C-alpha positions as CSV (number, residue, x, y, z in Angstrom):
1,M,10.7,38.8,4.3
2,S,13.8,36.6,4.4
3,A,15.3,34.4,7.0
4,V,18.7,33.2,8.0
5,A,19.5,29.6,7.4
6,P,21.4,27.6,10.0
7,E,25.0,26.7,9.2
8,S,24.3,23.0,8.5
9,S,21.3,23.7,6.4
10,P,21.5,22.5,2.8
11,R,21.6,25.0,-0.1
12,I,18.6,24.7,-2.3
13,G,18.4,25.7,-6.0
14,I,15.2,26.2,-7.9
15,I,15.4,25.8,-11.7
16,G,12.3,27.0,-13.4
17,T,10.7,29.6,-11.2
18,G,7.2,29.5,-12.6
19,A,4.2,28.5,-10.6
20,I,5.7,25.2,-9.1
21,G,9.2,26.5,-8.5
22,G,8.0,29.8,-7.3
23,F,5.6,28.3,-4.7
24,Y,7.9,25.7,-3.2
25,G,11.0,27.9,-3.4
26,L,9.2,30.8,-1.6
27,M,7.8,28.4,1.1
28,L,11.3,26.9,1.7
29,A,13.0,30.3,1.8
30,R,10.4,31.6,4.4
31,A,11.1,28.5,6.5
32,G,14.7,29.7,6.8
33,F,16.4,27.7,4.0
34,D,19.2,29.1,1.8
35,V,17.3,29.1,-1.5
36,H,18.6,30.3,-4.9
37,F,16.4,30.9,-7.9
38,L,17.5,30.5,-11.6
39,L,15.2,32.6,-13.8
40,R,15.0,33.5,-17.5
41,S,12.3,35.8,-18.6
42,E,11.2,36.7,-15.1
43,Y,14.6,37.6,-13.8
44,A,14.1,41.4,-13.9
45,A,10.7,41.4,-12.3
46,V,11.7,39.0,-9.5
47,S,15.0,40.8,-8.8
48,E,13.2,44.1,-8.5
49,H,9.9,43.2,-6.9
50,G,10.5,39.8,-5.3
51,L,8.2,36.8,-5.4
52,H,4.5,37.2,-4.5
53,L,2.2,34.3,-3.5
54,N,-1.5,34.7,-3.3
55,S,-2.7,31.6,-1.5
56,T,-6.1,30.4,-0.4
57,L,-4.3,28.4,2.3
58,H,-1.4,30.6,3.4
59,G,-2.7,34.1,2.6
60,Q,-0.6,36.7,0.8
61,L,3.1,36.1,1.1
62,H,6.0,38.2,-0.3
63,L,9.7,37.1,-0.5
64,H,12.0,40.1,-1.0
65,P,14.9,40.3,-1.6
66,V,15.2,37.0,-3.6
67,Q,18.5,35.3,-4.4
68,A,17.9,35.4,-8.1
69,Y,20.2,34.7,-11.0
70,A,19.8,35.1,-14.8
71,R,22.8,32.7,-15.5
72,A,23.6,29.3,-14.1
73,A,27.3,30.3,-14.0
74,D,26.6,32.9,-11.3
75,M,24.8,30.5,-9.0
76,P,26.5,28.8,-6.1
77,A,26.7,25.0,-6.1
78,C,23.5,23.6,-4.5
79,D,22.9,20.4,-2.4
80,W,19.3,20.1,-3.5
81,L,17.9,21.1,-6.9
82,L,14.2,21.4,-7.5
83,I,13.3,21.3,-11.2
84,G,10.0,23.1,-11.9
85,T,10.4,23.4,-15.7
86,K,8.2,21.6,-18.2
87,S,9.2,18.0,-19.1
88,T,9.3,19.1,-22.8
89,G,12.7,20.8,-22.2
90,N,14.5,18.1,-20.1
91,V,17.4,17.3,-22.4
92,D,18.4,20.9,-22.8
93,L,18.3,21.3,-19.0
94,A,21.0,18.7,-18.2
95,P,24.0,21.0,-18.7
96,T,22.4,23.6,-16.4
97,I,21.8,21.1,-13.7
98,A,25.4,19.7,-14.0
99,Q,26.7,23.3,-13.7
100,V,24.8,24.2,-10.5
101,A,24.8,20.9,-8.7
102,A,27.2,20.3,-5.8
103,P,29.0,16.9,-5.7
104,D,26.5,14.2,-4.5
105,A,23.6,16.6,-5.0
106,R,19.9,15.5,-5.0
107,V,18.0,16.6,-8.1
108,V,14.2,16.5,-7.7
109,L,12.0,16.6,-10.9
110,L,8.8,18.3,-9.9
111,Q,7.2,17.3,-13.3
112,N,4.1,15.6,-14.6
113,G,4.0,12.4,-16.5
114,L,5.7,9.0,-16.8
115,D,9.4,8.2,-17.0
116,V,10.4,11.9,-17.1
117,E,13.5,11.0,-15.1
118,D,14.7,8.5,-17.8
119,S,15.0,11.2,-20.5
120,L,17.1,13.3,-18.2
121,R,19.2,10.6,-16.4
122,E,21.4,9.7,-19.4
123,H,22.5,13.4,-19.8
124,L,23.4,13.9,-16.1
125,P,26.7,13.2,-14.3
126,P,26.4,9.7,-12.6
127,S,27.3,11.1,-9.2
128,L,24.0,13.0,-8.9
129,H,21.0,11.4,-7.2
130,L,17.8,11.8,-9.3
131,L,14.4,11.8,-7.5
132,G,10.9,12.1,-8.8
133,G,8.7,14.7,-7.1
134,L,4.9,14.3,-7.5
135,C,3.1,17.6,-6.8
136,Y,-0.5,17.5,-5.8
137,I,-1.2,21.2,-6.0
138,G,-3.5,23.7,-7.7
139,V,-1.2,26.6,-8.7
140,H,-0.6,28.9,-11.7
141,R,1.5,31.9,-12.6
142,A,-0.6,35.1,-12.8
143,A,2.2,37.5,-13.9
144,P,6.0,37.6,-13.7
145,G,6.9,36.8,-10.1
146,V,3.3,36.3,-9.1
147,V,1.9,32.9,-8.2
148,E,-1.7,32.0,-7.5
149,H,-2.2,29.0,-5.2
150,Q,-5.7,27.6,-5.1
151,A,-5.5,24.2,-3.4
152,L,-3.4,21.5,-1.8
153,G,0.5,21.4,-2.0
154,R,1.7,17.9,-1.1
155,V,4.9,16.5,-2.7
156,N,5.5,12.8,-2.8
157,L,9.1,11.8,-3.4
158,G,10.7,8.7,-4.8
159,Y,14.3,7.7,-5.6
160,H,15.0,7.1,-9.3
161,S,18.7,6.6,-9.8
162,G,22.2,7.6,-8.7
163,T,25.1,6.3,-6.6
164,A,22.5,4.8,-4.1
165,A,20.9,2.7,-6.8
166,N,21.9,-0.5,-5.1
167,D,21.6,0.7,-1.5
168,E,17.9,0.7,-0.4
169,A,18.7,2.1,3.1
170,R,20.6,5.0,1.6
171,Q,17.8,5.7,-0.9
172,K,15.3,5.7,1.9
173,A,17.5,8.1,3.9
174,I,17.8,10.5,0.9
175,V,14.1,10.5,0.2
176,E,13.2,11.0,3.8
177,E,15.7,13.9,4.0
178,G,13.9,15.5,1.1
179,A,10.5,15.0,2.7
180,A,11.8,16.6,5.9
181,L,12.8,19.8,4.0
182,F,9.2,20.2,2.8
183,H,7.8,19.4,6.3
184,K,9.9,22.2,7.8
185,A,8.3,24.5,5.2
186,G,4.8,23.4,6.3
187,I,4.3,21.3,3.2
188,E,3.0,17.7,3.3
189,S,5.4,15.3,1.9
190,Q,5.7,11.5,1.7
191,A,8.5,9.1,0.8
192,M,7.3,6.7,-1.8
193,A,8.9,3.2,-2.2
194,S,8.7,3.4,-6.0
195,V,8.9,6.4,-8.2
196,H,7.1,4.6,-11.1
197,L,4.2,3.6,-8.9
198,A,4.0,7.2,-7.6
199,R,3.9,8.5,-11.2
200,W,1.1,6.1,-12.3
201,H,-0.8,7.3,-9.2
202,K,-0.5,10.9,-10.4
203,L,-1.6,10.0,-13.9
204,V,-5.0,8.9,-12.5
205,W,-5.8,12.6,-12.0
206,N,-3.6,14.1,-14.8
207,V,-4.8,12.0,-17.7
208,P,-8.5,13.0,-17.5
209,Y,-8.4,16.6,-16.1
210,N,-5.4,18.0,-18.0
211,G,-6.5,16.7,-21.4
212,L,-10.2,17.4,-21.0
213,S,-9.6,21.0,-19.8
214,V,-8.0,21.7,-23.2
215,L,-10.5,19.6,-25.2
216,L,-13.6,21.0,-23.5
217,G,-12.1,24.5,-22.8
218,T,-13.1,24.5,-19.2
219,G,-12.1,24.0,-15.5
220,T,-12.8,21.3,-13.0
221,T,-16.1,22.7,-11.7
222,A,-17.9,22.6,-15.0
223,M,-16.5,19.1,-15.8
224,M,-17.7,17.8,-12.4
225,A,-21.2,19.3,-12.9
226,D,-22.0,17.6,-16.2
227,E,-23.1,13.9,-16.4
228,S,-21.2,13.2,-19.7
229,S,-17.9,14.6,-18.6
230,R,-18.2,12.9,-15.2
231,E,-18.6,9.5,-17.0
232,L,-15.7,10.2,-19.3
233,I,-13.4,11.2,-16.4
234,Q,-14.3,8.1,-14.4
235,A,-13.7,5.9,-17.5
236,L,-10.3,7.5,-18.2
237,M,-9.3,7.1,-14.5
238,A,-10.3,3.4,-14.7
239,E,-8.1,3.0,-17.8
240,V,-5.1,4.5,-16.1
241,V,-5.6,2.1,-13.2
242,Q,-5.8,-0.8,-15.7
243,G,-2.6,0.4,-17.5
244,A,-0.7,0.6,-14.2
245,H,-1.8,-3.0,-13.4
246,A,-0.6,-4.2,-16.8
247,C,2.8,-2.6,-16.0
248,G,3.0,-4.3,-12.6
249,H,1.9,-1.4,-10.4
250,H,-1.2,-2.1,-8.2
251,I,-3.4,0.9,-7.7
252,P,-6.7,0.1,-5.9
253,A,-9.9,1.2,-7.7
254,S,-10.7,3.1,-4.5
255,Y,-7.8,5.5,-5.2
256,A,-9.5,6.7,-8.4
257,E,-12.8,7.2,-6.5
258,Q,-10.9,9.2,-3.9
259,M,-9.3,11.5,-6.6
260,F,-12.7,12.0,-8.2
261,A,-14.3,12.8,-4.8
262,M,-11.4,15.2,-3.9
263,T,-11.9,17.1,-7.2
264,E,-15.6,17.6,-6.3
265,T,-14.6,19.5,-3.2
266,M,-12.0,21.7,-4.9
267,V,-12.5,25.3,-6.0
268,D,-12.7,25.6,-9.7
269,Y,-9.3,24.8,-11.1
270,L,-7.8,25.2,-14.6
271,P,-5.0,22.5,-14.9
272,S,-1.5,23.3,-16.2
273,M,-2.2,22.0,-19.7
274,Y,-5.1,24.4,-20.1
275,H,-2.7,27.3,-19.3
276,D,-0.1,25.9,-21.7
277,H,-2.7,25.7,-24.5
278,V,-3.9,29.3,-23.9
279,H,-0.4,30.6,-24.0
280,K,0.5,28.5,-27.1
281,R,3.2,26.5,-25.3
282,P,3.8,22.9,-26.2
283,L,1.6,20.5,-24.3
284,E,3.2,17.8,-22.2
285,L,1.7,15.0,-24.3
286,A,4.7,12.6,-24.4
287,A,5.0,12.4,-20.6
288,I,1.3,12.3,-19.7
289,Y,-0.1,10.3,-22.6
290,A,2.3,8.8,-25.1
291,R,4.7,7.1,-22.6
292,P,2.0,5.5,-20.5
293,L,0.1,4.4,-23.6
294,A,3.3,2.8,-25.0
295,A,4.1,1.1,-21.7
296,A,0.6,-0.3,-21.4
297,K,0.7,-1.5,-25.0
298,A,4.0,-3.2,-24.5
299,A,2.4,-5.1,-21.6
300,G,-0.5,-6.1,-23.9
301,C,-3.0,-3.6,-22.7
302,E,-5.0,-1.2,-24.9
303,L,-6.5,2.0,-23.4
304,P,-8.9,3.2,-26.2
305,R,-10.3,6.3,-24.5
306,M,-6.9,7.6,-23.4
307,E,-5.6,6.9,-26.9
308,A,-8.5,8.9,-28.5
309,L,-7.9,11.8,-26.0
310,Y,-4.2,11.7,-26.9
311,Q,-5.0,11.8,-30.7
312,A,-7.4,14.7,-30.3
313,L,-4.9,16.7,-28.1
314,S,-2.1,16.0,-30.6
315,F,-4.1,17.6,-33.4
316,I,-5.0,20.6,-31.2
317,D,-1.4,21.0,-30.1
318,R,0.0,20.9,-33.7
319,H,-2.4,23.6,-34.8
320,N,-1.9,25.9,-31.9
321,R,1.5,27.4,-32.7
């Protein structure tokens, strides 16, 4: 199904139509927004068959026809760009973003890890607003144009940089405008005062579960059922909280407990890093492990368990291609 967008509605571009881009793009299009998808390998499948979402929360949804493009040059200029690609390719992505962004566009990085915006910012036109988008969602790509959605869906947004850098009121307005887009699509979204604090929050979950899914070769249910892995997860979470504190970001210990308890109630979930490993794609180790470790170390804080996990994953990643 497709819907007609109102005249004043912003044009939204999705770059990286895998699980993340496919899910949010489809939900926004169904809510009536004018959504355009830039695809590479999946272009033929999505053009012909549309996007399919199998969701435990929303049921089976199908978007067809899809406004899909194989080349950035063919896309119209977009007011909002949602970036769903892996952080490992950010520098190469900058020319594409510059090509499809309207003047004063808002670019939202829906990526995992710390300081992913920094690596992209220097390669983008200064007129573009860059925001961080923290996705709390269990989702993966089952086949070209087919997304499986297992749990959650919330997106927290924070302003990173752009022409509103010195204007807090304008930053707040832009971030709230972004949250309102997601709300209209039936997706929870919250404006965060600091993108750095928001990213450290997300690391509390990502550091243990992403890495251990690769190291232990299993999903969340098995990890949460074993005494040894439970202890290791809690110790890693505590280290992330400690690292955040050292870098000037206060995360209450109760937040880690909340994330741990939430994971116990989830259906079995294989994190994105597990899928990357299985498909022999590069793991997002710099964003999720190396940068937070370096930031904590620079603040005089050692995180030994996280360091050991990073070293083990680095070995696995190097020998997996």
